[in-house]
N, CA, C and O atoms as a GROMACS GRO file, in nm:
protein
  244
    1MET      N    1   1.113   3.294  -4.190
    1MET     CA    2   1.218   3.345  -4.103
    1MET      C    3   1.226   3.496  -4.111
    1MET      O    4   1.210   3.554  -4.219
    2GLY      N    5   1.249   3.559  -3.999
    2GLY     CA    6   1.261   3.704  -3.994
    2GLY      C    7   1.407   3.745  -3.989
    2GLY      O    8   1.496   3.669  -4.025
    3ALA      N    9   1.429   3.866  -3.945
    3ALA     CA   10   1.564   3.920  -3.936
    3ALA      C   11   1.647   3.839  -3.838
    3ALA      O   12   1.594   3.786  -3.740
    4ALA      N   13   1.775   3.830  -3.863
    4ALA     CA   14   1.872   3.764  -3.775
    4ALA      C   15   1.834   3.619  -3.743
    4ALA      O   16   1.862   3.571  -3.634
    5GLY      N   17   1.771   3.549  -3.839
    5GLY     CA   18   1.740   3.408  -3.820
    5GLY      C   19   1.620   3.383  -3.731
    5GLY      O   20   1.594   3.267  -3.695
    6GLY      N   21   1.546   3.486  -3.693
    6GLY     CA   22   1.429   3.470  -3.608
    6GLY      C   23   1.305   3.440  -3.691
    6GLY      O   24   1.314   3.402  -3.808
    7VAL      N   25   1.190   3.456  -3.629
    7VAL     CA   26   1.064   3.434  -3.698
    7VAL      C   27   0.997   3.568  -3.724
    7VAL      O   28   1.031   3.669  -3.662
    8SER      N   29   0.903   3.570  -3.817
    8SER     CA   30   0.836   3.694  -3.854
    8SER      C   31   0.724   3.732  -3.759
    8SER      O   32   0.694   3.850  -3.741
    9PHE      N   33   0.660   3.632  -3.697
    9PHE     CA   34   0.547   3.656  -3.608
    9PHE      C   35   0.567   3.581  -3.477
    9PHE      O   36   0.620   3.470  -3.479
   10PRO      N   37   0.525   3.637  -3.364
   10PRO     CA   38   0.542   3.568  -3.235
   10PRO      C   39   0.479   3.429  -3.233
   10PRO      O   40   0.532   3.338  -3.170
   11ASP      N   41   0.367   3.412  -3.302
   11ASP     CA   42   0.301   3.280  -3.304
   11ASP      C   43   0.385   3.173  -3.372
   11ASP      O   44   0.362   3.054  -3.354
   12ASP      N   45   0.484   3.215  -3.452
   12ASP     CA   46   0.571   3.120  -3.521
   12ASP      C   47   0.686   3.073  -3.434
   12ASP      O   48   0.757   2.979  -3.470
   13ALA      N   49   0.707   3.136  -3.318
   13ALA     CA   50   0.814   3.095  -3.227
   13ALA      C   51   0.772   2.966  -3.157
   13ALA      O   52   0.654   2.942  -3.135
   14GLY      N   53   0.870   2.885  -3.121
   14GLY     CA   54   0.842   2.761  -3.050
   14GLY      C   55   0.770   2.786  -2.918
   14GLY      O   56   0.778   2.895  -2.861
   15ARG      N   57   0.701   2.684  -2.870
   15ARG     CA   58   0.621   2.698  -2.748
   15ARG      C   59   0.703   2.743  -2.628
   15ARG      O   60   0.654   2.819  -2.545
   16ARG      N   61   0.826   2.698  -2.617
   16ARG     CA   62   0.911   2.734  -2.503
   16ARG      C   63   1.016   2.839  -2.539
   16ARG      O   64   1.109   2.864  -2.462
   17ASP      N   65   1.002   2.899  -2.654
   17ASP     CA   66   1.098   3.001  -2.700
   17ASP      C   67   1.089   3.125  -2.610
   17ASP      O   68   0.978   3.173  -2.584
   18PRO      N   69   1.203   3.178  -2.562
   18PRO     CA   70   1.201   3.298  -2.478
   18PRO      C   71   1.133   3.417  -2.544
   18PRO      O   72   1.086   3.508  -2.475
   19ALA      N   73   1.128   3.419  -2.677
   19ALA     CA   74   1.066   3.531  -2.748
   19ALA      C   75   0.918   3.545  -2.714
   19ALA      O   76   0.861   3.653  -2.727
   20ARG      N   77   0.855   3.438  -2.671
   20ARG     CA   78   0.712   3.445  -2.637
   20ARG      C   79   0.686   3.534  -2.516
   20ARG      O   80   0.577   3.589  -2.503
   21ASN      N   81   0.785   3.550  -2.428
   21ASN     CA   82   0.768   3.633  -2.309
   21ASN      C   83   0.857   3.757  -2.312
   21ASN      O   84   0.882   3.818  -2.208
   22THR      N   85   0.903   3.794  -2.430
   22THR     CA   86   0.984   3.913  -2.449
   22THR      C   87   0.897   4.017  -2.518
   22THR      O   88   0.834   3.988  -2.619
   23TYR      N   89   0.894   4.138  -2.463
   23TYR     CA   90   0.807   4.240  -2.523
   23TYR      C   91   0.858   4.381  -2.495
   23TYR      O   92   0.944   4.402  -2.410
   24MET      N   93   0.802   4.476  -2.567
   24MET     CA   94   0.826   4.618  -2.544
   24MET      C   95   0.692   4.689  -2.556
   24MET      O   96   0.617   4.665  -2.650
   25ARG      N   97   0.663   4.776  -2.460
   25ARG     CA   98   0.538   4.854  -2.462
   25ARG      C   99   0.572   5.000  -2.447
   25ARG      O  100   0.661   5.037  -2.370
   26CYS      N  101   0.501   5.083  -2.520
   26CYS     CA  102   0.517   5.228  -2.512
   26CYS      C  103   0.381   5.289  -2.481
   26CYS      O  104   0.281   5.254  -2.544
   27VAL      N  105   0.376   5.380  -2.384
   27VAL     CA  106   0.252   5.445  -2.344
   27VAL      C  107   0.281   5.593  -2.325
   27VAL      O  108   0.382   5.630  -2.266
   28GLY      N  109   0.193   5.678  -2.375
   28GLY     CA  110   0.206   5.820  -2.352
   28GLY      C  111   0.206   5.900  -2.481
   28GLY      O  112   0.159   5.854  -2.585
   29THR      N  113   0.261   6.020  -2.470
   29THR     CA  114   0.267   6.112  -2.583
   29THR      C  115   0.410   6.163  -2.597
   29THR      O  116   0.499   6.120  -2.524
   30HIS      N  117   0.430   6.255  -2.692
   30HIS     CA  118   0.563   6.313  -2.708
   30HIS      C  119   0.602   6.398  -2.588
   30HIS      O  120   0.719   6.433  -2.573
   31GLN      N  121   0.507   6.433  -2.503
   31GLN     CA  122   0.537   6.516  -2.387
   31GLN      C  123   0.562   6.436  -2.260
   31GLN      O  124   0.635   6.482  -2.172
   32ALA      N  125   0.507   6.318  -2.248
   32ALA     CA  126   0.527   6.233  -2.131
   32ALA      C  127   0.508   6.088  -2.175
   32ALA      O  128   0.400   6.050  -2.219
   33MET      N  129   0.613   6.009  -2.165
   33MET     CA  130   0.608   5.873  -2.218
   33MET      C  131   0.679   5.775  -2.125
   33MET      O  132   0.774   5.812  -2.056
   34ILE      N  133   0.632   5.650  -2.126
   34ILE     CA  134   0.698   5.541  -2.056
   34ILE      C  135   0.720   5.428  -2.157
   34ILE      O  136   0.629   5.394  -2.233
   35ILE      N  137   0.839   5.372  -2.155
   35ILE     CA  138   0.870   5.256  -2.237
   35ILE      C  139   0.906   5.144  -2.141
   35ILE      O  140   0.992   5.161  -2.054
   36GLU      N  141   0.841   5.030  -2.156
   36GLU     CA  142   0.867   4.915  -2.071
   36GLU      C  143   0.914   4.801  -2.160
   36GLU      O  144   0.855   4.776  -2.265
   37ALA      N  145   1.020   4.734  -2.119
   37ALA     CA  146   1.072   4.622  -2.197
   37ALA      C  147   1.103   4.505  -2.104
   37ALA      O  148   1.153   4.524  -1.993
   38ARG      N  149   1.072   4.385  -2.150
   38ARG     CA  150   1.102   4.263  -2.076
   38ARG      C  151   1.173   4.170  -2.172
   38ARG      O  152   1.124   4.143  -2.282
   39VAL      N  153   1.289   4.120  -2.130
   39VAL     CA  154   1.368   4.030  -2.213
   39VAL      C  155   1.387   3.900  -2.136
   39VAL      O  156   1.449   3.897  -2.030
   40GLU      N  157   1.333   3.792  -2.190
   40GLU     CA  158   1.348   3.662  -2.125
   40GLU      C  159   1.467   3.589  -2.185
   40GLU      O  160   1.491   3.596  -2.305
   41HIS      N  161   1.540   3.519  -2.099
   41HIS     CA  162   1.658   3.442  -2.141
   41HIS      C  163   1.621   3.294  -2.153
   41HIS      O  164   1.522   3.250  -2.094
   42PRO      N  165   1.700   3.217  -2.227
   42PRO     CA  166   1.670   3.075  -2.245
   42PRO      C  167   1.659   2.996  -2.115
   42PRO      O  168   1.588   2.896  -2.110
   43ASP      N  169   1.727   3.040  -2.009
   43ASP     CA  170   1.720   2.968  -1.881
   43ASP      C  171   1.595   3.004  -1.800
   43ASP      O  172   1.578   2.955  -1.688
   44GLY      N  173   1.508   3.091  -1.854
   44GLY     CA  174   1.386   3.130  -1.785
   44GLY      C  175   1.399   3.257  -1.704
   44GLY      O  176   1.298   3.316  -1.665
   45ASP      N  177   1.522   3.300  -1.679
   45ASP     CA  178   1.544   3.426  -1.608
   45ASP      C  179   1.507   3.541  -1.702
   45ASP      O  180   1.499   3.522  -1.824
   46HIS      N  181   1.484   3.659  -1.647
   46HIS     CA  182   1.449   3.772  -1.734
   46HIS      C  183   1.501   3.903  -1.676
   46HIS      O  184   1.534   3.913  -1.558
   47GLU      N  185   1.506   4.002  -1.763
   47GLU     CA  186   1.540   4.139  -1.724
   47GLU      C  187   1.421   4.226  -1.758
   47GLU      O  188   1.355   4.205  -1.860
   48HIS      N  189   1.394   4.324  -1.673
   48HIS     CA  190   1.280   4.412  -1.694
   48HIS      C  191   1.332   4.555  -1.687
   48HIS      O  192   1.403   4.592  -1.593
   49TYR      N  193   1.296   4.636  -1.786
   49TYR     CA  194   1.340   4.775  -1.792
   49TYR      C  195   1.218   4.866  -1.802
   49TYR      O  196   1.120   4.833  -1.869
   50ALA      N  197   1.224   4.979  -1.734
   50ALA     CA  198   1.121   5.083  -1.748
   50ALA      C  199   1.194   5.216  -1.766
   50ALA      O  200   1.277   5.254  -1.683
   51ILE      N  201   1.162   5.283  -1.874
   51ILE     CA  202   1.226   5.410  -1.907
   51ILE      C  203   1.116   5.514  -1.918
   51ILE      O  204   1.016   5.492  -1.986
   52ALA      N  205   1.134   5.627  -1.851
   52ALA     CA  206   1.030   5.730  -1.852
   52ALA      C  207   1.090   5.865  -1.888
   52ALA      O  208   1.207   5.893  -1.865
   53ARG      N  209   1.005   5.946  -1.945
   53ARG     CA  210   1.043   6.083  -1.972
   53ARG      C  211   0.955   6.171  -1.885
   53ARG      O  212   0.833   6.154  -1.880
   54GLU      N  213   1.018   6.265  -1.817
   54GLU     CA  214   0.940   6.358  -1.736
   54GLU      C  215   0.853   6.443  -1.827
   54GLU      O  216   0.891   6.470  -1.941
   55PRO      N  217   0.738   6.486  -1.777
   55PRO     CA  218   0.651   6.573  -1.858
   55PRO      C  219   0.723   6.701  -1.899
   55PRO      O  220   0.801   6.758  -1.822
   56VAL      N  221   0.696   6.746  -2.020
   56VAL     CA  222   0.751   6.873  -2.069
   56VAL      C  223   0.672   6.985  -2.005
   56VAL      O  224   0.548   6.984  -2.006
   57LYS      N  225   0.742   7.083  -1.948
   57LYS     CA  226   0.675   7.194  -1.880
   57LYS      C  227   0.706   7.326  -1.950
   57LYS      O  228   0.814   7.382  -1.933
   58GLY      N  229   0.611   7.374  -2.028
   58GLY     CA  230   0.625   7.504  -2.094
   58GLY      C  231   0.741   7.510  -2.191
   58GLY      O  232   0.811   7.411  -2.212
   59GLY      N  233   0.760   7.625  -2.249
   59GLY     CA  234   0.870   7.646  -2.342
   59GLY      C  235   0.849   7.576  -2.475
   59GLY      O  236   0.746   7.512  -2.497
   60LEU      N  237   0.946   7.589  -2.561
   60LEU     CA  238   0.939   7.527  -2.693
   60LEU      C  239   0.994   7.386  -2.686
   60LEU      O  240   1.084   7.356  -2.608
   61ILE      N  241   0.940   7.300  -2.769
   61ILE     CA  242   0.987   7.161  -2.773
   61ILE      C  243   1.090   7.149  -2.882
   61ILE      O  244   1.144   7.041  -2.904
   0.00000   0.00000   0.00000
């Protein structure tokens, strides 16, 4: 068992567990990045989020 009563690895989740289709992906660098997240609910519905940072243009970071 993992944190909050979950499992430690995705393969340990039940075959129909919403966790199997829930994920977060990050692509990019510290200057330009996109984070994508998908959260599946027990009823099969899901929410999809995409968060982006505009590229840094000149100046100090």
